[in-house]
N, CA, C, O and the ligand as a Tripos MOL2 file, in Angstrom:
@<TRIPOS>MOLECULE
protein
  273   271    69     0     0
PROTEIN
NO_CHARGES

@<TRIPOS>ATOM
      1 N         145.7450  112.0760  106.9740 N.3       1 MET1
      2 CA        144.9820  111.0820  107.7350 C.3       1 MET1
      3 C         143.6710  110.7820  106.9970 C.2       1 MET1
      4 O         142.8700  111.6910  106.7820 O.2       1 MET1
      5 N         143.4460  109.5480  106.6130 N.am      2 PRO2
      6 CA        142.2350  109.2160  105.8510 C.3       2 PRO2
      7 C         140.9720  109.4670  106.6740 C.2       2 PRO2
      8 O         140.9220  109.2010  107.8750 O.2       2 PRO2
      9 N         139.9780  109.9760  106.0010 N.am      3 ILE3
     10 CA        138.6910  110.2350  106.6420 C.3       3 ILE3
     11 C         137.5970  109.5650  105.8240 C.2       3 ILE3
     12 O         137.5850  109.6480  104.5960 O.2       3 ILE3
     13 N         136.6800  108.9010  106.5160 N.am      4 THR4
     14 CA        135.5160  108.3550  105.8540 C.3       4 THR4
     15 C         134.2990  108.6280  106.7150 C.2       4 THR4
     16 O         134.4070  109.2360  107.7800 O.2       4 THR4
     17 N         133.1650  108.1880  106.2620 N.am      5 VAL5
     18 CA        131.9310  108.4730  106.9810 C.3       5 VAL5
     19 C         131.4660  107.2240  107.7110 C.2       5 VAL5
     20 O         131.4640  106.1270  107.1530 O.2       5 VAL5
     21 N         131.0740  107.4060  108.9580 N.am      6 CYS6
     22 CA        130.5690  106.2980  109.7600 C.3       6 CYS6
     23 C         129.2770  105.7640  109.1510 C.2       6 CYS6
     24 O         128.3400  106.5310  108.9290 O.2       6 CYS6
     25 N         129.2120  104.4520  108.8760 N.am      7 PRO7
     26 CA        127.9700  103.8720  108.3410 C.3       7 PRO7
     27 C         126.8270  103.9340  109.3480 C.2       7 PRO7
     28 O         125.6590  103.8210  108.9760 O.2       7 PRO7
     29 N         127.1600  104.1100  110.5980 N.am      8 GLY8
     30 CA        126.1240  104.1010  111.6190 C.3       8 GLY8
     31 C         125.5210  105.4620  111.8810 C.2       8 GLY8
     32 O         124.3040  105.5760  112.0300 O.2       8 GLY8
     33 N         126.3360  106.4930  111.9420 N.am      9 CYS9
     34 CA        125.8210  107.7870  112.3670 C.3       9 CYS9
     35 C         126.1900  108.9170  111.4130 C.2       9 CYS9
     36 O         125.8590  110.0760  111.6670 O.2       9 CYS9
     37 N         126.8710  108.5910  110.3190 N.am     10 ASP10
     38 CA        127.2020  109.5840  109.2880 C.3      10 ASP10
     39 C         128.1810  110.6570  109.7500 C.2      10 ASP10
     40 O         128.3480  111.6750  109.0780 O.2      10 ASP10
     41 N         128.8230  110.4390  110.8770 N.am     11 GLU11
     42 CA        129.8790  111.3530  111.2950 C.3      11 GLU11
     43 C         131.2020  110.9260  110.6610 C.2      11 GLU11
     44 O         131.3870  109.7630  110.3030 O.2      11 GLU11
     45 N         132.1060  111.8730  110.5310 N.am     12 ASP12
     46 CA        133.4130  111.5560  109.9820 C.3      12 ASP12
     47 C         134.1980  110.6580  110.9260 C.2      12 ASP12
     48 O         134.1800  110.8430  112.1430 O.2      12 ASP12
     49 N         134.8810  109.6890  110.3470 N.am     13 ILE13
     50 CA        135.7950  108.8460  111.1130 C.3      13 ILE13
     51 C         137.1880  109.0390  110.5430 C.2      13 ILE13
     52 O         137.4050  108.8650  109.3440 O.2      13 ILE13
     53 N         138.1180  109.3940  111.3910 N.am     14 ARG14
     54 CA        139.5070  109.5280  110.9570 C.3      14 ARG14
     55 C         140.2960  108.3130  111.4010 C.2      14 ARG14
     56 O         140.1640  107.8580  112.5380 O.2      14 ARG14
     57 N         141.1000  107.7990  110.5190 N.am     15 ILE15
     58 CA        141.9190  106.6290  110.8270 C.3      15 ILE15
     59 C         143.3730  107.0700  110.9060 C.2      15 ILE15
     60 O         143.9350  107.6090  109.9520 O.2      15 ILE15
     61 N         143.9580  106.8290  112.0580 N.am     16 ALA16
     62 CA        145.3580  107.1950  112.2370 C.3      16 ALA16
     63 C         146.2480  106.2850  111.4090 C.2      16 ALA16
     64 O         146.0300  105.0740  111.3590 O.2      16 ALA16
     65 N         147.2400  106.8590  110.7640 N.am     17 GLY17
     66 CA        148.1570  106.0640  109.9710 C.3      17 GLY17
     67 C         147.5190  105.6020  108.6820 C.2      17 GLY17
     68 O         146.6080  106.2390  108.1540 O.2      17 GLY17
     69 N         148.0150  104.4780  108.1810 N.am     18 ARG18
     70 CA        147.5400  103.9620  106.9040 C.3      18 ARG18
     71 C         146.5420  102.8360  107.1500 C.2      18 ARG18
     72 O         146.8950  101.8290  107.7640 O.2      18 ARG18
     73 N         145.3220  102.9830  106.6890 N.am     19 PRO19
     74 CA        144.3340  101.9190  106.9140 C.3      19 PRO19
     75 C         144.6590  100.6750  106.1050 C.2      19 PRO19
     76 O         145.2000  100.7620  105.0030 O.2      19 PRO19
     77 N         144.3280   99.5300  106.6550 N.am     20 THR20
     78 CA        144.4900   98.2640  105.9480 C.3      20 THR20
     79 C         143.1620   97.5310  105.9640 C.2      20 THR20
     80 O         142.3670   97.6800  106.8910 O.2      20 THR20
     81 N         142.9300   96.7360  104.9250 N.am     21 ILE21
     82 CA        141.6850   95.9730  104.8540 C.3      21 ILE21
     83 C         141.6130   94.9970  106.0230 C.2      21 ILE21
     84 O         142.5610   94.2640  106.3060 O.2      21 ILE21
     85 N         140.4810   95.0090  106.6830 N.am     22 GLY22
     86 CA        140.3020   94.1640  107.8480 C.3      22 GLY22
     87 C         140.5860   94.8640  109.1550 C.2      22 GLY22
     88 O         140.3020   94.3320  110.2280 O.2      22 GLY22
     89 N         141.1490   96.0620  109.0660 N.am     23 GLN23
     90 CA        141.4410   96.8150  110.2830 C.3      23 GLN23
     91 C         140.1420   97.2180  110.9710 C.2      23 GLN23
     92 O         139.1770   97.6120  110.3150 O.2      23 GLN23
     93 N         140.1270   97.1160  112.2850 N.am     24 LEU24
     94 CA        138.9540   97.5070  113.0400 C.3      24 LEU24
     95 C         139.1060   98.9410  113.5120 C.2      24 LEU24
     96 O         140.1420   99.3270  114.0540 O.2      24 LEU24
     97 N         138.0710   99.7150  113.2990 N.am     25 VAL25
     98 CA        138.0810  101.0980  113.7530 C.3      25 VAL25
     99 C         136.8040  101.3380  114.5530 C.2      25 VAL25
    100 O         135.7670  100.7270  114.2920 O.2      25 VAL25
    101 N         136.8950  102.2150  115.5100 N.am     26 THR26
    102 CA        135.7430  102.5330  116.3400 C.3      26 THR26
    103 C         135.3370  103.9740  116.1020 C.2      26 THR26
    104 O         136.1720  104.8780  116.1340 O.2      26 THR26
    105 N         134.0660  104.1810  115.8660 N.am     27 CYS27
    106 CA        133.5450  105.5220  115.6970 C.3      27 CYS27
    107 C         133.5080  106.2100  117.0550 C.2      27 CYS27
    108 O         132.8970  105.7130  118.0010 O.2      27 CYS27
    109 N         134.1620  107.3450  117.1370 N.am     28 GLU28
    110 CA        134.1930  108.0450  118.4190 C.3      28 GLU28
    111 C         132.8550  108.6970  118.7250 C.2      28 GLU28
    112 O         132.5810  109.0460  119.8730 O.2      28 GLU28
    113 N         132.0410  108.8600  117.7290 N.am     29 ASN29
    114 CA        130.7580  109.5290  117.9440 C.3      29 ASN29
    115 C         129.7040  108.5780  118.4850 C.2      29 ASN29
    116 O         129.0310  108.8930  119.4670 O.2      29 ASN29
    117 N         129.5500  107.4050  117.8500 N.am     30 CYS30
    118 CA        128.4850  106.4900  118.2670 C.3      30 CYS30
    119 C         129.0310  105.2390  118.9480 C.2      30 CYS30
    120 O         128.2590  104.4470  119.4880 O.2      30 CYS30
    121 N         130.3460  105.0510  118.9300 N.am     31 GLY31
    122 CA        130.9450  103.9340  119.6440 C.3      31 GLY31
    123 C         130.8580  102.6110  118.9100 C.2      31 GLY31
    124 O         131.2670  101.5850  119.4530 O.2      31 GLY31
    125 N         130.3390  102.6040  117.6970 N.am     32 SER32
    126 CA        130.2330  101.3610  116.9420 C.3      32 SER32
    127 C         131.5890  100.9740  116.3700 C.2      32 SER32
    128 O         132.4370  101.8270  116.1070 O.2      32 SER32
    129 N         131.7770   99.6790  116.1830 N.am     33 GLN33
    130 CA        133.0340   99.1970  115.6560 C.3      33 GLN33
    131 C         132.8460   98.7520  114.2140 C.2      33 GLN33
    132 O         131.8880   98.0540  113.8810 O.2      33 GLN33
    133 N         133.7700   99.1650  113.3770 N.am     34 PHE34
    134 CA        133.6800   98.8790  111.9560 C.3      34 PHE34
    135 C         134.9700   98.2650  111.4520 C.2      34 PHE34
    136 O         136.0360   98.4010  112.0530 O.2      34 PHE34
    137 N         134.8310   97.5820  110.3190 N.am     35 GLU35
    138 CA        135.9780   96.9480  109.6870 C.3      35 GLU35
    139 C         136.2290   97.6400  108.3560 C.2      35 GLU35
    140 O         135.2920   97.9590  107.6250 O.2      35 GLU35
    141 N         137.4950   97.8680  108.0490 N.am     36 VAL36
    142 CA        137.8430   98.4610  106.7650 C.3      36 VAL36
    143 C         137.6530   97.4130  105.6770 C.2      36 VAL36
    144 O         138.3060   96.3700  105.6900 O.2      36 VAL36
    145 N         136.7570   97.6930  104.7380 N.am     37 ILE37
    146 CA        136.5060   96.7380  103.6550 C.3      37 ILE37
    147 C         137.1170   97.2130  102.3490 C.2      37 ILE37
    148 O         137.2540   96.4310  101.4080 O.2      37 ILE37
    149 N         137.4830   98.4700  102.2810 N.am     38 SER38
    150 CA        138.1160   99.0120  101.0930 C.3      38 SER38
    151 C         139.0050  100.1660  101.5020 C.2      38 SER38
    152 O         138.6420  100.9820  102.3500 O.2      38 SER38
    153 N         140.1870  100.2240  100.8810 N.am     39 VAL39
    154 CA        141.1420  101.2670  101.2530 C.3      39 VAL39
    155 C         141.0370  102.4650  100.3200 C.2      39 VAL39
    156 O         141.1650  103.6170  100.7340 O.2      39 VAL39
    157 N         140.8020  102.1610   99.0570 N.am     40 GLN40
    158 CA        140.7500  103.2580   98.1030 C.3      40 GLN40
    159 C         139.5910  103.0630   97.1310 C.2      40 GLN40
    160 O         139.7310  102.3040   96.1710 O.2      40 GLN40
    161 N         138.4760  103.7050   97.3390 N.am     41 PRO41
    162 CA        138.2310  104.6800   98.4180 C.3      41 PRO41
    163 C         138.0480  103.9940   99.7610 C.2      41 PRO41
    164 O         137.7210  102.8090   99.8270 O.2      41 PRO41
    165 N         138.2530  104.7190  100.7870 N.am     42 LEU42
    166 CA        138.1400  104.1750  102.1340 C.3      42 LEU42
    167 C         136.6700  103.9040  102.4670 C.2      42 LEU42
    168 O         135.8330  104.8070  102.4750 O.2      42 LEU42
    169 N         136.3900  102.6220  102.7430 N.am     43 GLU43
    170 CA        135.0200  102.2530  103.0950 C.3      43 GLU43
    171 C         135.0220  101.3790  104.3290 C.2      43 GLU43
    172 O         135.9370  100.5870  104.5530 O.2      43 GLU43
    173 N         133.9860  101.5370  105.1200 N.am     44 LEU44
    174 CA        133.8340  100.7550  106.3380 C.3      44 LEU44
    175 C         132.5570   99.9310  106.2740 C.2      44 LEU44
    176 O         131.5980  100.2890  105.5900 O.2      44 LEU44
    177 N         132.5690   98.8190  107.0020 N.am     45 ASP45
    178 CA        131.3540   98.0300  107.1650 C.3      45 ASP45
    179 C         131.3010   97.5730  108.6130 C.2      45 ASP45
    180 O         132.3100   97.5950  109.3180 O.2      45 ASP45
    181 N         130.1470   97.1680  109.0410 N.am     46 TRP46
    182 CA        129.9910   96.7390  110.4260 C.3      46 TRP46
    183 C         130.9350   95.5890  110.7300 C.2      46 TRP46
    184 O         131.0040   94.6120  109.9830 O.2      46 TRP46
    185 N         131.6660   95.7130  111.8380 N.am     47 ALA47
    186 CA        132.5930   94.6490  112.2120 C.3      47 ALA47
    187 C         131.8350   93.4130  112.6790 C.2      47 ALA47
    188 O         132.2980   92.2880  112.4910 O.2      47 ALA47
    189 N         130.6800   93.6200  113.2840 N.am     48 PHE48
    190 CA        129.8820   92.5070  113.7760 C.3      48 PHE48
    191 C         128.5010   92.6270  113.1550 C.2      48 PHE48
    192 O         127.8570   93.6740  113.2260 O.2      48 PHE48
    193 N         128.0620   91.5430  112.5500 N.am     49 ASP49
    194 CA        126.7690   91.5510  111.8980 C.3      49 ASP49
    195 C         125.6750   91.5860  112.9520 C.2      49 ASP49
    196 O         125.4850   90.6190  113.6900 O.2      49 ASP49
    197 N         124.9720   92.6770  113.0220 N.am     50 GLU50
    198 CA        123.9790   92.8370  114.0710 C.3      50 GLU50
    199 C         122.7250   92.0190  113.8160 C.2      50 GLU50
    200 O         121.8610   91.9300  114.6880 O.2      50 GLU50
    201 N         122.6110   91.4260  112.6470 N.am     51 LEU51
    202 CA        121.4620   90.5820  112.3690 C.3      51 LEU51
    203 C         121.6230   89.1850  112.9580 C.2      51 LEU51
    204 O         120.6480   88.4450  113.0920 O.2      51 LEU51
    205 N         122.8520   88.8270  113.3080 N.am     52 GLU52
    206 CA        123.1010   87.5110  113.8830 C.3      52 GLU52
    207 C         122.6610   87.4730  115.3410 C.2      52 GLU52
    208 O         122.6450   88.4950  116.0280 O.2      52 GLU52
    209 N         122.3080   86.2910  115.7930 N.am     53 ASP53
    210 CA        122.0160   86.1210  117.2060 C.3      53 ASP53
    211 C         123.3220   86.0900  117.9890 C.2      53 ASP53
    212 O         124.3990   85.9040  117.4220 O.2      53 ASP53
    213 N         123.2120   86.2730  119.2760 N.am     54 ASP54
    214 CA        124.3930   86.2870  120.1260 C.3      54 ASP54
    215 C         124.8440   84.8910  120.5240 C.2      54 ASP54
    216 O         125.8280   84.7500  121.2500 O.2      54 ASP54
    217 N         124.1480   83.8550  120.0640 N.am     55 GLU55
    218 CA        124.3900   82.5200  120.5860 C.3      55 GLU55
    219 C         125.7320   81.9320  120.1610 C.2      55 GLU55
    220 O         126.2010   80.9710  120.7700 O.2      55 GLU55
    221 N         126.3480   82.4860  119.1380 N.am     56 ASP56
    222 CA        127.6120   81.9320  118.6590 C.3      56 ASP56
    223 C         128.8070   82.3200  119.5220 C.2      56 ASP56
    224 O         129.9070   81.8030  119.3250 O.2      56 ASP56
    225 N         128.6020   83.2220  120.4730 N.am     57 TRP57
    226 CA        129.7560   83.7830  121.1590 C.3      57 TRP57
    227 C         130.4240   82.8090  122.1100 C.2      57 TRP57
    228 O         131.6500   82.8120  122.2280 O.2      57 TRP57
    229 N         129.6280   81.9500  122.8130 N.am     58 ASP58
    230 CA        130.2500   81.0600  123.7920 C.3      58 ASP58
    231 C         130.2310   79.6230  123.3070 C.2      58 ASP58
    232 O         129.8290   78.7160  124.0360 O.2      58 ASP58
    233 N         130.6660   79.4210  122.0760 N.am     59 VAL59
    234 CA        130.6850   78.0900  121.4870 C.3      59 VAL59
    235 C         131.7240   77.2030  122.1630 C.2      59 VAL59
    236 O         131.5080   76.0010  122.3200 O.2      59 VAL59
    237 N         132.8450   77.7880  122.5620 N.am     60 ASP60
    238 CA        133.9600   76.9970  123.0730 C.3      60 ASP60
    239 C         133.6780   76.3460  124.4270 C.2      60 ASP60
    240 O         134.4240   75.4650  124.8540 O.2      60 ASP60
    241 N         132.6280   76.7630  125.0950 N.am     61 GLU61
    242 CA        132.3870   76.2760  126.4470 C.3      61 GLU61
    243 C         132.0440   74.7860  126.4760 C.2      61 GLU61
    244 O         132.2810   74.1230  127.4860 O.2      61 GLU61
    245 N         131.4940   74.2520  125.3910 N.am     62 ASP62
    246 CA        131.0360   72.8660  125.3960 C.3      62 ASP62
    247 C         132.0340   71.9110  124.7540 C.2      62 ASP62
    248 O         131.6460   70.8440  124.2770 O.2      62 ASP62
    249 N         133.2950   72.2730  124.7340 N.am     63 GLU63
    250 CA        134.2890   71.4730  124.0320 C.3      63 GLU63
    251 C         134.8230   70.2890  124.8410 C.2      63 GLU63
    252 O         135.5930   69.4890  124.3100 O.2      63 GLU63
    253 N         134.4430   70.1590  126.0830 N.am     64 GLU64
    254 CA        134.9790   69.0850  126.9090 C.3      64 GLU64
    255 C         134.5470   67.7150  126.3770 C.2      64 GLU64
    256 O         133.3840   67.5010  126.0320 O.2      64 GLU64
    257 N         135.5070   66.8020  126.3190 N.am     65 GLU65
    258 CA        135.1990   65.4660  125.8200 C.3      65 GLU65
    259 C         135.4640   64.4560  126.9320 C.2      65 GLU65
    260 O         136.6140   64.1720  127.2660 O.2      65 GLU65
    261 N         134.3960   63.9220  127.4930 N.am     66 ASP66
    262 CA        134.5250   63.0060  128.6170 C.3      66 ASP66
    263 C         134.4550   61.5420  128.2120 C.2      66 ASP66
    264 O         134.6820   60.6640  129.0450 O.2      66 ASP66
    265 N         134.1470   61.2630  126.9600 N.am     67 ASP67
    266 CA        133.8400   59.8840  126.5680 C.3      67 ASP67
    267 C         135.0060   59.2130  125.8640 C.2      67 ASP67
    268 O         134.8880   58.8050  124.7080 O.2      67 ASP67
    269 N         136.1200   59.0970  126.5520 N.am     68 TYR68
    270 CA        137.2160   58.3470  125.9590 C.3      68 TYR68
    271 C         137.6190   57.1620  126.8020 C.2      68 TYR68
    272 O         138.5350   56.4260  126.4340 O.2      68 TYR68
    273 ZN        129.3100  106.5380  114.2470 Zn       69 ZN69
@<TRIPOS>BOND
     1     1     2 1
     2     2     3 1
     3     3     4 2
     4     3     5 am
     5     5     6 1
     6     6     7 1
     7     7     8 2
     8     7     9 am
     9     9    10 1
    10    10    11 1
    11    11    12 2
    12    11    13 am
    13    13    14 1
    14    14    15 1
    15    15    16 2
    16    15    17 am
    17    17    18 1
    18    18    19 1
    19    19    20 2
    20    19    21 am
    21    21    22 1
    22    22    23 1
    23    23    24 2
    24    23    25 am
    25    25    26 1
    26    26    27 1
    27    27    28 2
    28    27    29 am
    29    29    30 1
    30    30    31 1
    31    31    32 2
    32    31    33 am
    33    33    34 1
    34    34    35 1
    35    35    36 2
    36    35    37 am
    37    37    38 1
    38    38    39 1
    39    39    40 2
    40    39    41 am
    41    41    42 1
    42    42    43 1
    43    43    44 2
    44    43    45 am
    45    45    46 1
    46    46    47 1
    47    47    48 2
    48    47    49 am
    49    49    50 1
    50    50    51 1
    51    51    52 2
    52    51    53 am
    53    53    54 1
    54    54    55 1
    55    55    56 2
    56    55    57 am
    57    57    58 1
    58    58    59 1
    59    59    60 2
    60    59    61 am
    61    61    62 1
    62    62    63 1
    63    63    64 2
    64    63    65 am
    65    65    66 1
    66    66    67 1
    67    67    68 2
    68    67    69 am
    69    69    70 1
    70    70    71 1
    71    71    72 2
    72    71    73 am
    73    73    74 1
    74    74    75 1
    75    75    76 2
    76    75    77 am
    77    77    78 1
    78    78    79 1
    79    79    80 2
    80    79    81 am
    81    81    82 1
    82    82    83 1
    83    83    84 2
    84    83    85 am
    85    85    86 1
    86    86    87 1
    87    87    88 2
    88    87    89 am
    89    89    90 1
    90    90    91 1
    91    91    92 2
    92    91    93 am
    93    93    94 1
    94    94    95 1
    95    95    96 2
    96    95    97 am
    97    97    98 1
    98    98    99 1
    99    99   100 2
   100    99   101 am
   101   101   102 1
   102   102   103 1
   103   103   104 2
   104   103   105 am
   105   105   106 1
   106   106   107 1
   107   107   108 2
   108   107   109 am
   109   109   110 1
   110   110   111 1
   111   111   112 2
   112   111   113 am
   113   113   114 1
   114   114   115 1
   115   115   116 2
   116   115   117 am
   117   117   118 1
   118   118   119 1
   119   119   120 2
   120   119   121 am
   121   121   122 1
   122   122   123 1
   123   123   124 2
   124   123   125 am
   125   125   126 1
   126   126   127 1
   127   127   128 2
   128   127   129 am
   129   129   130 1
   130   130   131 1
   131   131   132 2
   132   131   133 am
   133   133   134 1
   134   134   135 1
   135   135   136 2
   136   135   137 am
   137   137   138 1
   138   138   139 1
   139   139   140 2
   140   139   141 am
   141   141   142 1
   142   142   143 1
   143   143   144 2
   144   143   145 am
   145   145   146 1
   146   146   147 1
   147   147   148 2
   148   147   149 am
   149   149   150 1
   150   150   151 1
   151   151   152 2
   152   151   153 am
   153   153   154 1
   154   154   155 1
   155   155   156 2
   156   155   157 am
   157   157   158 1
   158   158   159 1
   159   159   160 2
   160   159   161 am
   161   161   162 1
   162   162   163 1
   163   163   164 2
   164   163   165 am
   165   165   166 1
   166   166   167 1
   167   167   168 2
   168   167   169 am
   169   169   170 1
   170   170   171 1
   171   171   172 2
   172   171   173 am
   173   173   174 1
   174   174   175 1
   175   175   176 2
   176   175   177 am
   177   177   178 1
   178   178   179 1
   179   179   180 2
   180   179   181 am
   181   181   182 1
   182   182   183 1
   183   183   184 2
   184   183   185 am
   185   185   186 1
   186   186   187 1
   187   187   188 2
   188   187   189 am
   189   189   190 1
   190   190   191 1
   191   191   192 2
   192   191   193 am
   193   193   194 1
   194   194   195 1
   195   195   196 2
   196   195   197 am
   197   197   198 1
   198   198   199 1
   199   199   200 2
   200   199   201 am
   201   201   202 1
   202   202   203 1
   203   203   204 2
   204   203   205 am
   205   205   206 1
   206   206   207 1
   207   207   208 2
   208   207   209 am
   209   209   210 1
   210   210   211 1
   211   211   212 2
   212   211   213 am
   213   213   214 1
   214   214   215 1
   215   215   216 2
   216   215   217 am
   217   217   218 1
   218   218   219 1
   219   219   220 2
   220   219   221 am
   221   221   222 1
   222   222   223 1
   223   223   224 2
   224   223   225 am
   225   225   226 1
   226   226   227 1
   227   227   228 2
   228   227   229 am
   229   229   230 1
   230   230   231 1
   231   231   232 2
   232   231   233 am
   233   233   234 1
   234   234   235 1
   235   235   236 2
   236   235   237 am
   237   237   238 1
   238   238   239 1
   239   239   240 2
   240   239   241 am
   241   241   242 1
   242   242   243 1
   243   243   244 2
   244   243   245 am
   245   245   246 1
   246   246   247 1
   247   247   248 2
   248   247   249 am
   249   249   250 1
   250   250   251 1
   251   251   252 2
   252   251   253 am
   253   253   254 1
   254   254   255 1
   255   255   256 2
   256   255   257 am
   257   257   258 1
   258   258   259 1
   259   259   260 2
   260   259   261 am
   261   261   262 1
   262   262   263 1
   263   263   264 2
   264   263   265 am
   265   265   266 1
   266   266   267 1
   267   267   268 2
   268   267   269 am
   269   269   270 1
   270   270   271 1
   271   271   272 2
@<TRIPOS>SUBSTRUCTURE
     1 MET1         2 RESIDUE 1 A MET
     2 PRO2         6 RESIDUE 1 A PRO
     3 ILE3        10 RESIDUE 1 A ILE
     4 THR4        14 RESIDUE 1 A THR
     5 VAL5        18 RESIDUE 1 A VAL
     6 CYS6        22 RESIDUE 1 A CYS
     7 PRO7        26 RESIDUE 1 A PRO
     8 GLY8        30 RESIDUE 1 A GLY
     9 CYS9        34 RESIDUE 1 A CYS
    10 ASP10       38 RESIDUE 1 A ASP
    11 GLU11       42 RESIDUE 1 A GLU
    12 ASP12       46 RESIDUE 1 A ASP
    13 ILE13       50 RESIDUE 1 A ILE
    14 ARG14       54 RESIDUE 1 A ARG
    15 ILE15       58 RESIDUE 1 A ILE
    16 ALA16       62 RESIDUE 1 A ALA
    17 GLY17       66 RESIDUE 1 A GLY
    18 ARG18       70 RESIDUE 1 A ARG
    19 PRO19       74 RESIDUE 1 A PRO
    20 THR20       78 RESIDUE 1 A THR
    21 ILE21       82 RESIDUE 1 A ILE
    22 GLY22       86 RESIDUE 1 A GLY
    23 GLN23       90 RESIDUE 1 A GLN
    24 LEU24       94 RESIDUE 1 A LEU
    25 VAL25       98 RESIDUE 1 A VAL
    26 THR26      102 RESIDUE 1 A THR
    27 CYS27      106 RESIDUE 1 A CYS
    28 GLU28      110 RESIDUE 1 A GLU
    29 ASN29      114 RESIDUE 1 A ASN
    30 CYS30      118 RESIDUE 1 A CYS
    31 GLY31      122 RESIDUE 1 A GLY
    32 SER32      126 RESIDUE 1 A SER
    33 GLN33      130 RESIDUE 1 A GLN
    34 PHE34      134 RESIDUE 1 A PHE
    35 GLU35      138 RESIDUE 1 A GLU
    36 VAL36      142 RESIDUE 1 A VAL
    37 ILE37      146 RESIDUE 1 A ILE
    38 SER38      150 RESIDUE 1 A SER
    39 VAL39      154 RESIDUE 1 A VAL
    40 GLN40      158 RESIDUE 1 A GLN
    41 PRO41      162 RESIDUE 1 A PRO
    42 LEU42      166 RESIDUE 1 A LEU
    43 GLU43      170 RESIDUE 1 A GLU
    44 LEU44      174 RESIDUE 1 A LEU
    45 ASP45      178 RESIDUE 1 A ASP
    46 TRP46      182 RESIDUE 1 A TRP
    47 ALA47      186 RESIDUE 1 A ALA
    48 PHE48      190 RESIDUE 1 A PHE
    49 ASP49      194 RESIDUE 1 A ASP
    50 GLU50      198 RESIDUE 1 A GLU
    51 LEU51      202 RESIDUE 1 A LEU
    52 GLU52      206 RESIDUE 1 A GLU
    53 ASP53      210 RESIDUE 1 A ASP
    54 ASP54      214 RESIDUE 1 A ASP
    55 GLU55      218 RESIDUE 1 A GLU
    56 ASP56      222 RESIDUE 1 A ASP
    57 TRP57      226 RESIDUE 1 A TRP
    58 ASP58      230 RESIDUE 1 A ASP
    59 VAL59      234 RESIDUE 1 A VAL
    60 ASP60      238 RESIDUE 1 A ASP
    61 GLU61      242 RESIDUE 1 A GLU
    62 ASP62      246 RESIDUE 1 A ASP
    63 GLU63      250 RESIDUE 1 A GLU
    64 GLU64      254 RESIDUE 1 A GLU
    65 GLU65      258 RESIDUE 1 A GLU
    66 ASP66      262 RESIDUE 1 A ASP
    67 ASP67      266 RESIDUE 1 A ASP
    68 TYR68      270 RESIDUE 1 A TYR
    69 ZN69       273 GROUP 0 **** ****
């Protein structure tokens, strides 16, 4: 079982099965979610860029088109 280090809290993260690039894993220690960016060696990066604002999340709400 591949093991890598959590970028957030430096605890070991074990990935069940075979990791794939883009796979999301959650650190059981700090609860943060990470994305596999490299398989060999196994590396993780933040799944969500915490520097971004939250405003992009509800973009779909304004999609209604009334002017036809
Ligand atoms: Zn962690």
